[in-house]
TORKOL-4160 file (C-alpha; in steps of 0.2 Angstrom, whole numbers, padded with zeros to 4 digits, m for minus):
314
<pt num="1" X="m0001" Y="0284" Z="m0030"/>
<pt num="2" X="m0018" Y="0277" Z="m0026"/>
<pt num="3" X="m0029" Y="0291" Z="m0019"/>
<pt num="4" X="m0041" Y="0279" Z="m0010"/>
<pt num="5" X="m0036" Y="0261" Z="m0006"/>
<pt num="6" X="m0045" Y="0246" Z="0000"/>
<pt num="7" X="m0042" Y="0228" Z="0003"/>
<pt num="8" X="m0052" Y="0223" Z="m0012"/>
<pt num="9" X="m0041" Y="0234" Z="m0023"/>
<pt num="10" X="m0026" Y="0227" Z="m0014"/>
<pt num="11" X="m0031" Y="0209" Z="m0018"/>
<pt num="12" X="m0036" Y="0213" Z="m0036"/>
<pt num="13" X="m0019" Y="0221" Z="m0039"/>
<pt num="14" X="m0010" Y="0206" Z="m0031"/>
<pt num="15" X="m0020" Y="0194" Z="m0042"/>
<pt num="16" X="m0014" Y="0204" Z="m0057"/>
<pt num="17" X="0003" Y="0199" Z="m0052"/>
<pt num="18" X="m0001" Y="0181" Z="m0049"/>
<pt num="19" X="0000" Y="0183" Z="m0030"/>
<pt num="20" X="m0012" Y="0180" Z="m0016"/>
<pt num="21" X="m0013" Y="0185" Z="0003"/>
<pt num="22" X="m0007" Y="0170" Z="0014"/>
<pt num="23" X="m0016" Y="0178" Z="0029"/>
<pt num="24" X="m0033" Y="0174" Z="0022"/>
<pt num="25" X="m0029" Y="0156" Z="0019"/>
<pt num="26" X="m0017" Y="0152" Z="0033"/>
<pt num="27" X="m0029" Y="0140" Z="0043"/>
<pt num="28" X="m0033" Y="0130" Z="0027"/>
<pt num="29" X="m0014" Y="0128" Z="0023"/>
<pt num="30" X="m0008" Y="0125" Z="0041"/>
<pt num="31" X="m0023" Y="0117" Z="0049"/>
<pt num="32" X="m0023" Y="0113" Z="0068"/>
<pt num="33" X="m0023" Y="0094" Z="0065"/>
<pt num="34" X="m0020" Y="0083" Z="0049"/>
<pt num="35" X="m0034" Y="0083" Z="0037"/>
<pt num="36" X="m0033" Y="0068" Z="0025"/>
<pt num="37" X="m0045" Y="0068" Z="0011"/>
<pt num="38" X="m0046" Y="0049" Z="0011"/>
<pt num="39" X="m0060" Y="0040" Z="0020"/>
<pt num="40" X="m0061" Y="0023" Z="0028"/>
<pt num="41" X="m0066" Y="0010" Z="0016"/>
<pt num="42" X="m0065" Y="m0009" Z="0014"/>
<pt num="43" X="m0064" Y="m0020" Z="m0002"/>
<pt num="44" X="m0071" Y="m0037" Z="0000"/>
<pt num="45" X="m0061" Y="m0051" Z="m0008"/>
<pt num="46" X="m0077" Y="m0061" Z="m0011"/>
<pt num="47" X="m0083" Y="m0047" Z="m0022"/>
<pt num="48" X="m0067" Y="m0043" Z="m0030"/>
<pt num="49" X="m0061" Y="m0060" Z="m0035"/>
<pt num="50" X="m0075" Y="m0063" Z="m0047"/>
<pt num="51" X="m0070" Y="m0047" Z="m0056"/>
<pt num="52" X="m0052" Y="m0053" Z="m0057"/>
<pt num="53" X="m0058" Y="m0070" Z="m0064"/>
<pt num="54" X="m0068" Y="m0061" Z="m0077"/>
<pt num="55" X="m0054" Y="m0050" Z="m0082"/>
<pt num="56" X="m0043" Y="m0066" Z="m0084"/>
<pt num="57" X="m0056" Y="m0072" Z="m0097"/>
<pt num="58" X="m0058" Y="m0055" Z="m0106"/>
<pt num="59" X="m0041" Y="m0046" Z="m0105"/>
<pt num="60" X="m0025" Y="m0055" Z="m0111"/>
<pt num="61" X="m0007" Y="m0050" Z="m0106"/>
<pt num="62" X="m0005" Y="m0043" Z="m0123"/>
<pt num="63" X="m0019" Y="m0031" Z="m0120"/>
<pt num="64" X="m0013" Y="m0025" Z="m0103"/>
<pt num="65" X="0004" Y="m0020" Z="m0096"/>
<pt num="66" X="m0003" Y="m0028" Z="m0079"/>
<pt num="67" X="m0020" Y="m0035" Z="m0076"/>
<pt num="68" X="m0025" Y="m0026" Z="m0060"/>
<pt num="69" X="m0040" Y="m0018" Z="m0052"/>
<pt num="70" X="m0035" Y="m0003" Z="m0043"/>
<pt num="71" X="m0043" Y="0000" Z="m0025"/>
<pt num="72" X="m0048" Y="0018" Z="m0027"/>
<pt num="73" X="m0054" Y="0027" Z="m0011"/>
<pt num="74" X="m0072" Y="0033" Z="m0013"/>
<pt num="75" X="m0067" Y="0051" Z="m0008"/>
<pt num="76" X="m0052" Y="0052" Z="m0020"/>
<pt num="77" X="m0048" Y="0046" Z="m0038"/>
<pt num="78" X="m0036" Y="0034" Z="m0045"/>
<pt num="79" X="m0022" Y="0029" Z="m0041"/>
<pt num="80" X="m0026" Y="0034" Z="m0023"/>
<pt num="81" X="m0031" Y="0021" Z="m0010"/>
<pt num="82" X="m0026" Y="0033" Z="0003"/>
<pt num="83" X="m0019" Y="0051" Z="0001"/>
<pt num="84" X="m0002" Y="0044" Z="m0003"/>
<pt num="85" X="m0003" Y="0025" Z="m0005"/>
<pt num="86" X="m0009" Y="0015" Z="m0020"/>
<pt num="87" X="m0016" Y="m0003" Z="m0018"/>
<pt num="88" X="m0022" Y="m0015" Z="m0032"/>
<pt num="89" X="m0026" Y="m0033" Z="m0034"/>
<pt num="90" X="m0017" Y="m0042" Z="m0048"/>
<pt num="91" X="m0020" Y="m0058" Z="m0057"/>
<pt num="92" X="m0009" Y="m0069" Z="m0067"/>
<pt num="93" X="m0014" Y="m0085" Z="m0075"/>
<pt num="94" X="m0004" Y="m0101" Z="m0078"/>
<pt num="95" X="0007" Y="m0099" Z="m0093"/>
<pt num="96" X="0006" Y="m0081" Z="m0094"/>
<pt num="97" X="0020" Y="m0068" Z="m0094"/>
<pt num="98" X="0017" Y="m0050" Z="m0088"/>
<pt num="99" X="0031" Y="m0041" Z="m0098"/>
<pt num="100" X="0046" Y="m0033" Z="m0091"/>
<pt num="101" X="0047" Y="m0014" Z="m0087"/>
<pt num="102" X="0054" Y="m0003" Z="m0074"/>
<pt num="103" X="0048" Y="0012" Z="m0065"/>
<pt num="104" X="0053" Y="0026" Z="m0052"/>
<pt num="105" X="0039" Y="0020" Z="m0040"/>
<pt num="106" X="0043" Y="0007" Z="m0027"/>
<pt num="107" X="0032" Y="m0008" Z="m0026"/>
<pt num="108" X="0028" Y="m0023" Z="m0015"/>
<pt num="109" X="0017" Y="m0038" Z="m0017"/>
<pt num="110" X="0008" Y="m0047" Z="m0004"/>
<pt num="111" X="0003" Y="m0064" Z="m0011"/>
<pt num="112" X="m0015" Y="m0069" Z="m0008"/>
<pt num="113" X="m0017" Y="m0085" Z="m0016"/>
<pt num="114" X="m0009" Y="m0098" Z="m0028"/>
<pt num="115" X="0008" Y="m0104" Z="m0031"/>
<pt num="116" X="0020" Y="m0107" Z="m0045"/>
<pt num="117" X="0021" Y="m0089" Z="m0050"/>
<pt num="118" X="0037" Y="m0079" Z="m0049"/>
<pt num="119" X="0043" Y="m0061" Z="m0050"/>
<pt num="120" X="0060" Y="m0058" Z="m0059"/>
<pt num="121" X="0068" Y="m0042" Z="m0052"/>
<pt num="122" X="0085" Y="m0035" Z="m0058"/>
<pt num="123" X="0090" Y="m0053" Z="m0064"/>
<pt num="124" X="0084" Y="m0062" Z="m0049"/>
<pt num="125" X="0070" Y="m0074" Z="m0051"/>
<pt num="126" X="0059" Y="m0075" Z="m0035"/>
<pt num="127" X="0045" Y="m0088" Z="m0033"/>
<pt num="128" X="0029" Y="m0083" Z="m0024"/>
<pt num="129" X="0019" Y="m0092" Z="m0011"/>
<pt num="130" X="0004" Y="m0086" Z="0000"/>
<pt num="131" X="0008" Y="m0073" Z="0013"/>
<pt num="132" X="0025" Y="m0069" Z="0005"/>
<pt num="133" X="0030" Y="m0051" Z="0003"/>
<pt num="134" X="0040" Y="m0048" Z="m0013"/>
<pt num="135" X="0049" Y="m0031" Z="m0016"/>
<pt num="136" X="0052" Y="m0022" Z="m0032"/>
<pt num="137" X="0065" Y="m0009" Z="m0029"/>
<pt num="138" X="0064" Y="0007" Z="m0039"/>
<pt num="139" X="0071" Y="0007" Z="m0056"/>
<pt num="140" X="0074" Y="m0012" Z="m0057"/>
<pt num="141" X="0067" Y="m0021" Z="m0073"/>
<pt num="142" X="0055" Y="m0034" Z="m0067"/>
<pt num="143" X="0042" Y="m0046" Z="m0075"/>
<pt num="144" X="0030" Y="m0058" Z="m0068"/>
<pt num="145" X="0027" Y="m0076" Z="m0074"/>
<pt num="146" X="0017" Y="m0091" Z="m0069"/>
<pt num="147" X="0023" Y="m0109" Z="m0070"/>
<pt num="148" X="0009" Y="m0116" Z="m0059"/>
<pt num="149" X="m0008" Y="m0123" Z="m0062"/>
<pt num="150" X="m0020" Y="m0111" Z="m0053"/>
<pt num="151" X="m0023" Y="m0093" Z="m0054"/>
<pt num="152" X="m0011" Y="m0082" Z="m0044"/>
<pt num="153" X="m0018" Y="m0066" Z="m0035"/>
<pt num="154" X="m0008" Y="m0053" Z="m0025"/>
<pt num="155" X="m0010" Y="m0036" Z="m0017"/>
<pt num="156" X="0001" Y="m0023" Z="m0025"/>
<pt num="157" X="0007" Y="m0008" Z="m0014"/>
<pt num="158" X="0015" Y="0007" Z="m0022"/>
<pt num="159" X="0019" Y="0025" Z="m0018"/>
<pt num="160" X="0012" Y="0031" Z="m0034"/>
<pt num="161" X="0001" Y="0045" Z="m0026"/>
<pt num="162" X="0017" Y="0053" Z="m0019"/>
<pt num="163" X="0022" Y="0057" Z="m0037"/>
<pt num="164" X="0007" Y="0069" Z="m0039"/>
<pt num="165" X="0017" Y="0080" Z="m0028"/>
<pt num="166" X="0034" Y="0076" Z="m0035"/>
<pt num="167" X="0033" Y="0075" Z="m0054"/>
<pt num="168" X="0047" Y="0063" Z="m0056"/>
<pt num="169" X="0038" Y="0047" Z="m0059"/>
<pt num="170" X="0039" Y="0038" Z="m0076"/>
<pt num="171" X="0042" Y="0020" Z="m0083"/>
<pt num="172" X="0052" Y="0011" Z="m0097"/>
<pt num="173" X="0048" Y="m0005" Z="m0105"/>
<pt num="174" X="0061" Y="m0018" Z="m0108"/>
<pt num="175" X="0066" Y="m0022" Z="m0125"/>
<pt num="176" X="0060" Y="m0040" Z="m0123"/>
<pt num="177" X="0046" Y="m0048" Z="m0114"/>
<pt num="178" X="0057" Y="m0054" Z="m0100"/>
<pt num="179" X="0072" Y="m0047" Z="m0092"/>
<pt num="180" X="0086" Y="m0061" Z="m0091"/>
<pt num="181" X="0086" Y="m0069" Z="m0074"/>
<pt num="182" X="0092" Y="m0083" Z="m0063"/>
<pt num="183" X="0083" Y="m0091" Z="m0048"/>
<pt num="184" X="0087" Y="m0082" Z="m0032"/>
<pt num="185" X="0099" Y="m0091" Z="m0020"/>
<pt num="186" X="0097" Y="m0092" Z="m0002"/>
<pt num="187" X="0088" Y="m0078" Z="0008"/>
<pt num="188" X="0084" Y="m0065" Z="m0005"/>
<pt num="189" X="0082" Y="m0047" Z="0000"/>
<pt num="190" X="0067" Y="m0047" Z="m0012"/>
<pt num="191" X="0057" Y="m0060" Z="m0003"/>
<pt num="192" X="0050" Y="m0061" Z="0015"/>
<pt num="193" X="0040" Y="m0077" Z="0018"/>
<pt num="194" X="0025" Y="m0077" Z="0030"/>
<pt num="195" X="0031" Y="m0091" Z="0041"/>
<pt num="196" X="0046" Y="m0080" Z="0046"/>
<pt num="197" X="0034" Y="m0065" Z="0051"/>
<pt num="198" X="0022" Y="m0076" Z="0060"/>
<pt num="199" X="0035" Y="m0084" Z="0071"/>
<pt num="200" X="0040" Y="m0067" Z="0076"/>
<pt num="201" X="0023" Y="m0062" Z="0080"/>
<pt num="202" X="0019" Y="m0078" Z="0090"/>
<pt num="203" X="0034" Y="m0076" Z="0101"/>
<pt num="204" X="0027" Y="m0060" Z="0108"/>
<pt num="205" X="0017" Y="m0061" Z="0124"/>
<pt num="206" X="m0001" Y="m0055" Z="0126"/>
<pt num="207" X="m0016" Y="m0054" Z="0115"/>
<pt num="208" X="m0008" Y="m0042" Z="0102"/>
<pt num="209" X="0008" Y="m0043" Z="0092"/>
<pt num="210" X="0016" Y="m0031" Z="0080"/>
<pt num="211" X="0032" Y="m0033" Z="0070"/>
<pt num="212" X="0039" Y="m0023" Z="0056"/>
<pt num="213" X="0047" Y="m0030" Z="0040"/>
<pt num="214" X="0065" Y="m0026" Z="0040"/>
<pt num="215" X="0076" Y="m0025" Z="0024"/>
<pt num="216" X="0086" Y="m0041" Z="0024"/>
<pt num="217" X="0102" Y="m0033" Z="0018"/>
<pt num="218" X="0103" Y="m0015" Z="0024"/>
<pt num="219" X="0091" Y="m0016" Z="0039"/>
<pt num="220" X="0078" Y="m0003" Z="0042"/>
<pt num="221" X="0062" Y="m0001" Z="0033"/>
<pt num="222" X="0059" Y="m0010" Z="0017"/>
<pt num="223" X="0060" Y="0006" Z="0007"/>
<pt num="224" X="0063" Y="0024" Z="0009"/>
<pt num="225" X="0044" Y="0028" Z="0006"/>
<pt num="226" X="0034" Y="0013" Z="0011"/>
<pt num="227" X="0035" Y="0002" Z="0026"/>
<pt num="228" X="0027" Y="m0014" Z="0030"/>
<pt num="229" X="0022" Y="m0024" Z="0046"/>
<pt num="230" X="0011" Y="m0038" Z="0052"/>
<pt num="231" X="m0001" Y="m0039" Z="0067"/>
<pt num="232" X="m0007" Y="m0054" Z="0077"/>
<pt num="233" X="m0024" Y="m0052" Z="0086"/>
<pt num="234" X="m0031" Y="m0064" Z="0099"/>
<pt num="235" X="m0050" Y="m0067" Z="0096"/>
<pt num="236" X="m0063" Y="m0057" Z="0107"/>
<pt num="237" X="m0050" Y="m0045" Z="0112"/>
<pt num="238" X="m0045" Y="m0027" Z="0105"/>
<pt num="239" X="m0029" Y="m0020" Z="0099"/>
<pt num="240" X="m0023" Y="m0004" Z="0106"/>
<pt num="241" X="m0032" Y="0012" Z="0101"/>
<pt num="242" X="m0021" Y="0021" Z="0089"/>
<pt num="243" X="m0019" Y="0035" Z="0077"/>
<pt num="244" X="m0004" Y="0040" Z="0067"/>
<pt num="245" X="0001" Y="0053" Z="0053"/>
<pt num="246" X="0004" Y="0039" Z="0041"/>
<pt num="247" X="m0010" Y="0032" Z="0030"/>
<pt num="248" X="m0011" Y="0013" Z="0031"/>
<pt num="249" X="m0018" Y="m0001" Z="0020"/>
<pt num="250" X="m0022" Y="m0017" Z="0029"/>
<pt num="251" X="m0025" Y="m0034" Z="0021"/>
<pt num="252" X="m0033" Y="m0049" Z="0031"/>
<pt num="253" X="m0021" Y="m0064" Z="0030"/>
<pt num="254" X="m0032" Y="m0074" Z="0042"/>
<pt num="255" X="m0047" Y="m0073" Z="0053"/>
<pt num="256" X="m0062" Y="m0061" Z="0054"/>
<pt num="257" X="m0068" Y="m0046" Z="0065"/>
<pt num="258" X="m0070" Y="m0028" Z="0064"/>
<pt num="259" X="m0060" Y="m0012" Z="0064"/>
<pt num="260" X="m0067" Y="0005" Z="0070"/>
<pt num="261" X="m0059" Y="0019" Z="0060"/>
<pt num="262" X="m0066" Y="0035" Z="0067"/>
<pt num="263" X="m0084" Y="0033" Z="0067"/>
<pt num="264" X="m0084" Y="0020" Z="0054"/>
<pt num="265" X="m0085" Y="0001" Z="0058"/>
<pt num="266" X="m0077" Y="m0010" Z="0044"/>
<pt num="267" X="m0081" Y="m0029" Z="0045"/>
<pt num="268" X="m0068" Y="m0039" Z="0038"/>
<pt num="269" X="m0063" Y="m0057" Z="0034"/>
<pt num="270" X="m0049" Y="m0067" Z="0026"/>
<pt num="271" X="m0044" Y="m0059" Z="0010"/>
<pt num="272" X="m0052" Y="m0042" Z="0012"/>
<pt num="273" X="m0042" Y="m0026" Z="0011"/>
<pt num="274" X="m0046" Y="m0009" Z="0020"/>
<pt num="275" X="m0038" Y="0008" Z="0022"/>
<pt num="276" X="m0035" Y="0019" Z="0037"/>
<pt num="277" X="m0033" Y="0037" Z="0033"/>
<pt num="278" X="m0020" Y="0047" Z="0042"/>
<pt num="279" X="m0023" Y="0054" Z="0060"/>
<pt num="280" X="m0039" Y="0044" Z="0062"/>
<pt num="281" X="m0041" Y="0034" Z="0077"/>
<pt num="282" X="m0043" Y="0015" Z="0074"/>
<pt num="283" X="m0045" Y="m0001" Z="0084"/>
<pt num="284" X="m0046" Y="m0019" Z="0078"/>
<pt num="285" X="m0058" Y="m0031" Z="0087"/>
<pt num="286" X="m0056" Y="m0049" Z="0080"/>
<pt num="287" X="m0070" Y="m0062" Z="0082"/>
<pt num="288" X="m0057" Y="m0075" Z="0080"/>
<pt num="289" X="m0038" Y="m0076" Z="0081"/>
<pt num="290" X="m0032" Y="m0066" Z="0066"/>
<pt num="291" X="m0017" Y="m0060" Z="0057"/>
<pt num="292" X="m0016" Y="m0044" Z="0047"/>
<pt num="293" X="m0003" Y="m0037" Z="0035"/>
<pt num="294" X="m0001" Y="m0019" Z="0033"/>
<pt num="295" X="0009" Y="m0006" Z="0023"/>
<pt num="296" X="0010" Y="0013" Z="0026"/>
<pt num="297" X="0020" Y="0029" Z="0021"/>
<pt num="298" X="0029" Y="0030" Z="0038"/>
<pt num="299" X="0047" Y="0029" Z="0032"/>
<pt num="300" X="0045" Y="0045" Z="0021"/>
<pt num="301" X="0036" Y="0054" Z="0035"/>
<pt num="302" X="0050" Y="0050" Z="0047"/>
<pt num="303" X="0063" Y="0056" Z="0034"/>
<pt num="304" X="0055" Y="0073" Z="0033"/>
<pt num="305" X="0051" Y="0074" Z="0052"/>
<pt num="306" X="0032" Y="0073" Z="0050"/>
<pt num="307" X="0028" Y="0056" Z="0058"/>
<pt num="308" X="0018" Y="0056" Z="0074"/>
<pt num="309" X="0008" Y="0043" Z="0083"/>
<pt num="310" X="m0003" Y="0040" Z="0098"/>
<pt num="311" X="m0008" Y="0024" Z="0106"/>
<pt num="312" X="m0020" Y="0020" Z="0121"/>
<pt num="313" X="m0021" Y="0003" Z="0129"/>
<pt num="314" X="m0037" Y="m0007" Z="0125"/>
């Protein structure tokens, strides 16, 4: 029995049992609103592309599993583009093979430039063209190759940061450079051409169009963690003012303009990539007609009951 007791003594004794009082930290653990660590940021394609070109001269496919520059949020560390999403710019040159492997993380590719390259996923060989969304489902062996004549560059989107919280991510190399594959037949569930999405957007009335990519075979989001969508913006108008608990990575397919994210204004043009942290108000104001591609972590948030959104008319 302690003759005289105090809170300091209580905390010291609890620490000796590897325990801490919740009541002194409740607000930081359960804040009154979401508090992402990511900050708004934009990566200019005009500045990133020369880096990719240099990497093509200096780094061969034998030296790197994938020739990629990660887009790392200034407030975080690799592999975080937002708190929960990873984005990277990948380059493959004519005649190259990015050798086969598989991993727990889901991946999508948004093709920025080039043609003649392919991704072979689980035995299905899918060709790539600008604006395509190519899916790499979890734990499917996949490799990339290039049978064209010009550099091929795409935006990778993965859920890698999620595995900082769930220690279940790992990868395995395939026994050979390429996994056996045959060309995809018909409308593959792995490939979503831009023309299909633009047609959906252009059918929508008004200055702003929004459409989600739906899985071709099973419907719903393209994966259980990452979702994707595209937006159409009419020049010299503004999109709705929004915020959502999902973190978002945007890529500019066409056009130029600005997006105000919180108190930060990001000026973008074709090829640029930028991020919107969770629960941060944002609004696009294009100077010209524009199309944006986006991916987010809304599916996993919906699955655990944590997705919220608000929208105001412009």
